N, C-alpha and C positions, 0 to 999 in steps of 0.2 A: 534716411539714406537707403531704404527700398520705395522710396510712393513714387521718384524717378523711372524707377524698372519700371515696376508695374504699372506708369503709363504707355510707354513704351512696350509692353508686353506683348502687346495685340498685333501688335504691325512687323509679329514675327510669326513663321511659318514654320505650325509642329501643331502636334494634336496636343500636348498641356502644358501651360503656365505653370511657370517657376512655384513653387507650394510655400512662397515664402510673399507670392503675393493674395491666394487661394487656393485652397485644398485642392481642391478641384476639378477643373473648368480647359474646356477647351480652348485656345483663341480665334479671336476676330473673320484672321485670314480661311485659319483649319474648313471655320464654321463654312463662310462659304464659296470655298472653294469643294469641299468633299461633298457637304449638304446640301448645297443648294443648285453649283456648276454644273457640277456630274448627274444629276439625278433627271437634271434638263437637257443636258446636248444626249445621256441616254433616248428619252422619250423622241424629242427632235428629228434623231434617227433610227429610230425605231420605225416612228408614222411617216418620218419620208423610202423606207423602206416597202412598209407594207401599204402606200401606194401608191408606188411603180404594179409592189406584184397586183393588187385588183389591179390598175389601168391596165394592165396585159391580159387579164382576164379576157376567155369570150364571153358575152354577154349574156346571161339567164335567159331572158323573159324578150321577147322581141318587142319593136315601137309596135301599136299599133296604128290606127288613123286620124283615130282622136290626142295622139301626144301633144301634139303642136297648141288646141288646144289650150290644157289638162299646165302648158311651158308658161304660157300666155298670163291664164286663172291664178292658175296656185299663191305666186308670189304674191299677188295682188292684192289688197288688205281691204276685208271688208265693213263698210260702212255704214253705220245705224244710226238712221237718223230718230233717236226716242224728244 
């Protein structure tokens, strides 16, 4: 009778599965929400705030006359004929 309870134990949101199923383990829903979704959300929000802060700052280095040449040249790959 404990087997059906253990099959549905991971669907519940809670930090611990019933001790009759496993000695100590987090439920799958709890693991996915706390250990995966929450850190990703915090990282994305902090990265967005940092990007906005950087975009609003004044540039430190001025652009020289070679800037357009570098802008075109850098992304293009170097081809080697071996």
